[in-house]
N, C-alpha and C positions, 0 to 999 in steps of 0.2 A: 669255330671259335666260340667260347663262352665269355661274354663280357662281364666282369665283376660289377655287381650293383652296390648301392648304398644300403641294402637291406641285409643286416648281419645274419638273421636266421636263414635267409636264402643262400648266402655265401657259405654258412656253416653246413647246411644240408648238402650243397654241391660238393664241398671239400670232403665231407665224411664219405660220400660215395666215391669220389675220385681217388682219395688216398687209400681206399681198400682195393683199388685196381693196381696193376703193374705201374711203377713209377717211371718217369722219363729217364732217370738214371744218368750214368756216366757220360753217355753220348751228348746229352743236353748240357750237363755241367761243363763238358769239354768246349762247347761253343763259347762259353764265357771265361775260358781260361786264358792267361797271358800267352803271347806268342813271341818268340818260339818257346815251346814247352821244354821242361827239363827232360833230358834223354831217358826214355824208358818209363816215364811217369804216366799214369792214368788215374783219374779221380776216384775210380771205384776200387783201387788197390787197397789192401788192408794189411800193411806190414805188421808182423807180430811185435816188433819193438816200438811201434808208434804209441805215443801217449794219447789217452782217450780224453775227449772233450765233447761238450754238448752245447747246443744253441736253441733258441726259441724264436719262431716267427709268430708273434702275438697279435691277433686281430681284435679290434674293439670298436664300438660305435662312438662317433663324435660329430655332432653338428650335422647329422644326416648323411655322414660318410662312414665307410669302414676304413680304419687306419691301422698302421703298425708302427712300433717304435724302432728306431735305429739310434745308436750312440756314436758320438765322435770321441774316440779314445784320447786321453791326455797325451801330450807330446813327450812326457818324461817316463812313460811306461817302457819296460824292457822289450816288449814284443808288440809289433803292429802299432807303434806309436803314431798318433794323429790320424789313424784310419777310421773310416766309418764301419761299424760292426753291428751285428745282431747281439742282443744280450746273450751271454754264454761264458763258458770257461771249463776248466778241467774237471773231470769226474773223480771224486774222492774214492779211496779204497772202500769196497763194499757197497758203493752207491750205484744205483741204476742210472742209465743215460738220461731217462726222462726226469728223474728226480734231480739230477744235476742241472738240467736245463731250467727247471722251475726254481731251484735254489739260487742259481746264478742270476736269474731275472729278478728275484727278490733282493739279492744283495746289491745288484747294480742299479735297479730302478725302483725298488720298494714295492713291487707287485706281490701280494700275498699268494703263495702257491695254491691255496684252497679256493681262490677265485677264478682259476684257469681250468678250462676243459680242454684236454688234449684230444685233437682230432686224428692224429696219426703222425708217423715219421716221414721225412723226406729221405733221400738216399744219403748214405754216409759219404764223406769226402776226405781224402787224404791230402792234408795241407803239408806239402813236402818241405816248404821252407822252414817250418817249425817242427816238423815230424809229429804232427797231431792228426789223429783220426777223429774227425768231427761228425757227431750225430745230431742232425737238426730235427726239430719237431715243429708241428703247427698246432697252435692253441687259440682259444677264444676266451674272452671275458665279456660279461653282459653290459658293462659300463666302462667309460674311460677311467683307467686307474688313476689314483692320486700319486702320480709319479714323483719319486724322491731320488733323483740321481745321486750315486755315490761320488762325492767330490774327489776322492783319491783315484778314481778310475775314469770318470765320465766328464769330459770337457763340455759337452752339449748334448741335449736330447733333440732328435729329429722325429717329428710325427708325420708319417708319409701316408697319403691317401692311396688306397688300393688301385684306383684307376690310373693314378700317376705312375705307380710301380709297373703296371702292366702296359704302359704306353710305349710302343716301339720308338716313338720320336724322342724319347728320353735316353735311348741307348746310343753310345758312341765309342770312340777309341781315344786313348791317351798314350803318351810315350814316356817311359821312365828308364833310368839306368839301373840294372840289377847285376851286381858283381862284375861291373865293367862291360856289360853287354846291354845294348839298347833293346828294350822289350816293349811290345805293343800290348796294352791292357784294355779289354772291353770294360766299359763302365756304364753305370746309371747316373744320370744327372738328376739329383733329388735334393730339394730344399737348399739349393746353392752349393751342394757338395758332390764330388765324384765318389761313387761307391764302386770298388773294384776288388780283385783278388777273390779270396774264399767267400766273402760275403756276396759278391756278384754272382758267383757260381751257384750258391744256395738260392738266391733270389731269382736267378735265371731258371732254375728248375721249378721253383714255386710259380713263376709266371707262366711256365709251359703247361702247368695244370689247366690253365684257362685257355691257352692258345698253343697247341703243339708246335707251331712254326715259330714261336717267339725266339728271337735271336738278335745279336748285334748286326748292324749293317755291314756290308762288305767294306773292307779297308780300302781307303783311297790310295 
C-alpha cells in the first residue's frame, strides 16, 4: 500500500508512474457498483450507441494537503440531480475526451484548462442508467484554483483531502429504490455527503492506485 502524502510533487510523481502501468480496471470498478447489478452489465463494456462523456480528478495543494474537488449537482437538473459528482460532461463532436474533461471543469468550476497538467487516464466506465461511456482523467494544478462554481449546475463545492478519500473507514453501504427494486450502493462518506454510483466507481479505481485492496466493507 502507498499512503498518499500532502506533498503534491511526490503524489504527482507516483501517479505518473502508476498511470503508465496497467490500470485496476473493470474488476475494481465493479467492487464499487450498486448491487444487484443490471443483467449483463460490466463497467468496461463500450456499447457503440453510448454517448461519450469525460470527467476529471483534479489534484491541487491547499493548506499542506493534497485535495480534489467534487460538486453537488443541483436538484433540478435532468440527470443525476442532487448527486455528488466529479466535474465533467458530454464530449462535443470533434472534441477529444481529455479536452472535454478540461472544458467541463472550466465551465463548472472556473478552472483554466492551461493550468492543469494531465497525468493520465483512468479506465473508461459505461454508465448504463444514462447510457454514457465515461472517460475519466487525472490532472494536477500547482495552486488551489480560484473556484467559481457555475450556479446553474453546481449547488455546492466539496474540497476533499486525498487521505480522506483513500481512508477505508469512509466506505460504507446505503440502500435506495431503483425502478421498484431495492438496491445496495457502496458509498464514500465525504464532507457530510454520500458519494455513490459512477462517481464512486471512478474514485474507487483511483483509490486503488494507492492501495490495490481498496474496497467497500462486506455488507452486513
